[in-house]
C-alpha positions in Angstrom: 13.9 14.3 -13.9 16.8 14.4 -11.6 14.6 15.7 -8.8 12.0 13.1 -9.4 14.9 10.3 -9.3 16.0 11.7 -6.0 12.4 11.5 -4.7 12.2 7.8 -6.0 15.2 6.9 -4.4 14.1 8.4 -1.0 10.6 6.8 -1.4 12.1 3.4 -2.0 14.2 4.0 1.1 11.3 5.0 3.1 8.7 2.3 1.9 11.0 -0.7 1.8 14.2 -2.4 2.6 15.9 -2.4 -0.7 19.4 -0.7 -0.4 19.5 2.9 -1.5 22.8 4.9 -1.8 23.3 7.2 1.1 24.0 10.2 -1.1 20.3 10.5 -1.6 19.9 11.3 2.1 23.0 13.5 2.7 21.6 17.0 3.7 18.0 16.0 3.4 15.7 17.2 6.2 13.6 14.2 6.2 10.6 15.8 4.6 8.4 13.8 2.2 6.0 16.5 1.2 7.3 16.4 -2.3 8.8 12.9 -2.5 5.3 11.2 -2.1 4.8 11.9 -5.8 7.2 9.0 -6.5 5.4 6.6 -4.0 3.6 4.7 -6.8 6.8 4.4 -8.7 8.6 3.2 -5.5 5.7 0.6 -5.2 6.4 -0.5 -8.7 10.2 -1.1 -7.9 9.4 -2.9 -4.6 6.8 -5.1 -6.1 8.5 -6.1 -9.3 10.9 -8.8 -7.8 8.1 -10.7 -6.1 5.8 -10.2 -9.1 8.5 -11.8 -11.3 8.8 -14.7 -8.9 5.1 -15.2 -8.9 5.1 -15.2 -12.8 8.1 -17.8 -12.8 6.4 -20.0 -10.4 3.2 -20.0 -12.3 5.0 -20.5 -15.5 6.6 -23.7 -14.0 3.0 -24.9 -13.1 3.4 -24.6 -9.4 0.2 -24.4 -7.2 -1.3 -20.8 -7.7 -2.2 -20.4 -3.9 1.2 -21.5 -2.8 2.9 -19.3 -5.5 0.9 -16.3 -4.3 1.8 -16.8 -0.6 5.4 -17.1 -1.6 5.4 -13.8 -3.6 3.5 -12.1 -0.7 6.1 -13.3 1.7 9.0 -11.8 -0.5 6.9 -8.6 -0.9 6.6 -8.3 3.0 10.3 -9.0 3.4 11.1 -6.2 0.9 8.8 -3.8 2.8 9.8 -4.7 6.2 6.1 -5.3 7.0 5.8 -1.6 7.2 2.1 -1.5 6.0 1.1 -4.7 7.6 2.3 -3.1 11.0 0.3 0.0 10.5 -2.9 -2.3 9.6 -2.4 -4.3 12.8 -2.1 -1.3 15.0 -4.8 0.5 13.5 -7.1 -2.5 13.8 -6.2 -2.8 17.4 -6.8 0.9 18.0 -10.1 1.2 16.3 -11.3 -2.0 17.4 -10.6 -1.7 21.0 -10.2 2.0 21.6 -12.8 3.9 23.7 -11.9 7.3 22.8 -9.3 9.4 20.8 -6.6 9.2 23.5 -7.3 5.4 24.2 -7.0 4.6 20.4 -3.8 6.6 20.0 -2.3 4.8 23.0 -3.1 1.4 21.6 -1.8 2.2 18.2 1.5 3.3 19.8 1.8 0.0 21.8 4.2 -2.5 19.8 2.2 -5.4 21.0 -0.6 -6.8 18.8 -4.1 -7.6 20.1 -6.9 -9.9 18.7 -8.1 -7.3 16.2 -4.6 -6.7 14.8 -3.9 -10.4 14.5 -7.2 -11.2 12.7 -6.6 -8.2 10.4 -3.2 -9.6 9.4 -4.7 -13.1 8.7 -7.4 -11.6 6.6 -5.0 -9.4 4.7 -2.7 -12.3 3.7 -5.6 -14.6 3.1 -7.6 -12.3 0.9 -4.7 -11.1 -1.2 -3.4 -14.7 -1.7 -6.7 -16.0 -2.7 -7.3 -13.3 -5.1 -4.0 -13.7 -6.8 -4.6 -17.5 -6.9 -8.0 -16.8 -8.6 -6.4 -14.4 -11.2 -4.3 -17.2 -12.3 -7.2 -18.7 -14.0 -8.0 -16.1 -16.6 -4.5 -15.6 -17.7 -1.1 -16.9 -16.1 0.6 -13.5 -16.3 -2.4 -11.5 -14.8 -1.5 -12.2 -11.2 1.9 -10.6 -11.7 0.6 -7.6 -13.3 -2.0 -7.2 -10.7 0.5 -7.4 -7.9 2.6 -4.6 -9.3 -0.5 -2.5 -10.2 -2.0 -2.9 -6.8 1.3 -1.8 -5.2 1.3 1.4 -7.1 -2.3 2.2 -6.7 -2.5 1.5 -3.1 0.5 3.7 -2.5 -1.1 6.6 -4.3 -4.4 6.3 -2.4 -2.2 6.1 0.9 -0.9 9.5 0.0 -4.4 10.8 -0.7 -5.3 9.8 2.9 -2.2 11.3 4.2 -3.0 14.5 2.4 -6.7 14.7 3.3 -6.2 14.8 7.2 -4.0 16.6 9.6 -1.7 14.7 11.7 -3.4 13.2 14.8 -0.3 13.6 17.0 2.5 16.1 16.6 5.4 13.7 17.4 4.6 10.9 15.1 6.6 9.7 12.1 4.1 10.9 9.7 3.9 14.4 11.1 7.7 14.5 11.0 7.8 13.7 7.3 5.4 16.5 6.4 1.9 16.6 5.0 1.9 15.9 1.2 1.7 18.9 -1.0 -1.3 18.9 -3.3 0.7 18.8 -6.5 2.7 15.8 -5.3 -0.6 13.9 -4.5 -2.0 14.7 -7.8 1.2 13.4 -9.5 1.0 10.2 -7.3 -2.8 9.6 -8.2 -2.3 10.4 -12.0 0.9 8.2 -12.4 -0.6 5.3 -10.4 -3.7 5.3 -12.5 -1.7 5.5 -15.7 0.5 2.8 -14.6 -2.3 0.4 -13.5 -4.2 1.0 -16.7 -1.0 0.3 -18.8 -0.3 -2.9 -17.0 -3.7 -4.3 -16.7 -5.7 -3.2 -19.7 -4.0 -5.8 -22.1 -4.5 -8.7 -19.8 -7.6 -7.9 -17.8 -9.5 -5.2 -19.7 -10.4 -1.6 -19.0 -13.7 -2.3 -17.0 -12.3 -4.5 -14.4 -9.5 -2.2 -13.8 -11.9 0.7 -13.4 -14.1 -1.5 -11.2 -11.2 -2.5 -8.9 -9.6 0.9 -8.9 -13.0 2.7 -8.0 -13.7 0.3 -5.2 -10.0 0.8 -3.8 -10.6 4.6 -3.7 -13.8 4.0 -1.9 -11.9 1.9 0.6 -9.3 4.7 1.1 -12.2 7.1 1.7 -13.6 4.8 4.2 -10.4 4.6 6.3 -10.1 8.4 6.0 -13.5 9.0 7.2 -13.0 6.6 10.1 -9.7 8.3 11.2 -11.2 11.8 10.9 -14.3 10.7 13.0 -12.4 8.7 15.6 -9.0 10.4 16.2 -9.3 13.7 14.1 -6.4 12.9 11.7 -3.9 10.6 10.3 -1.0 8.5 11.9 1.6 6.5 10.4 -0.6 3.3 11.2 -3.8 4.8 9.5 -1.5 5.5 6.4 -0.2 1.9 6.4 -3.8 0.7 7.0 -5.0 2.7 4.1 -2.4 1.0 1.8 -3.4 -2.4 2.9 -7.1 -1.8 2.6 -6.7 -0.5 -1.0 -4.4 -3.4 -2.0 -6.8 -6.0 -0.5 -10.0 -4.4 -2.2 -8.2 -3.9 -5.4 -6.9 -7.6 -5.8 -10.2 -9.1 -4.6 -12.2 -6.7 -6.8 -10.2 -7.5 -9.8 -10.4 -11.1 -9.2 -14.1 -10.9 -9.0 -14.4 -8.8 -12.2 -11.6 -10.3 -14.4 
């Protein structure tokens, strides 16, 4: 349990901007091969404040779409737009790159192009619309869905990371190490359990399975694209996987609930 709490603290520090005591990083080599097992739990921690805010705003009869956008804005601040940055860079790279080296060069460029900007607009629009739609079946459902999607998408992100070798040897993802198989399994299992416990009482079993299954398909799609175009993963494809899975999960849940 102590080791898992250490991994959780490092995961929160890696995936977000919440303050984490420095003692968790003293003497640590920066490897996340084992710590990724706590990524879904870190997602729960990071997404809980915006989810509570969303629930409060809806309880006060605020407009669902406005409330959803406010919650996503807070979530983005807490993550430092880490995954959104990956989505934008990956969209630019895969959308405009001619070959492997050109794609990697584009993804390394800090400037955003048309593909990246459009991807970000669609990401926020689809997630906000889905959360707003979920406010109809039950007022508490959007908050639970936001937290569940944060956990599941980060587990599927670990699955993408584990499935492919690093596309470049000097990237952030390569330096953090490839996830161990046992850590990936813990991440996937804990995220599925957390999502089921959160959503079954308010949305039902089948909508959760439908949304979770389509999210897994989205993760496999990004993984196959990265394998075919650049032969591996990068930090940007990992972030893009998280975003794709979160978007698909929320939209699918809104359609099914």
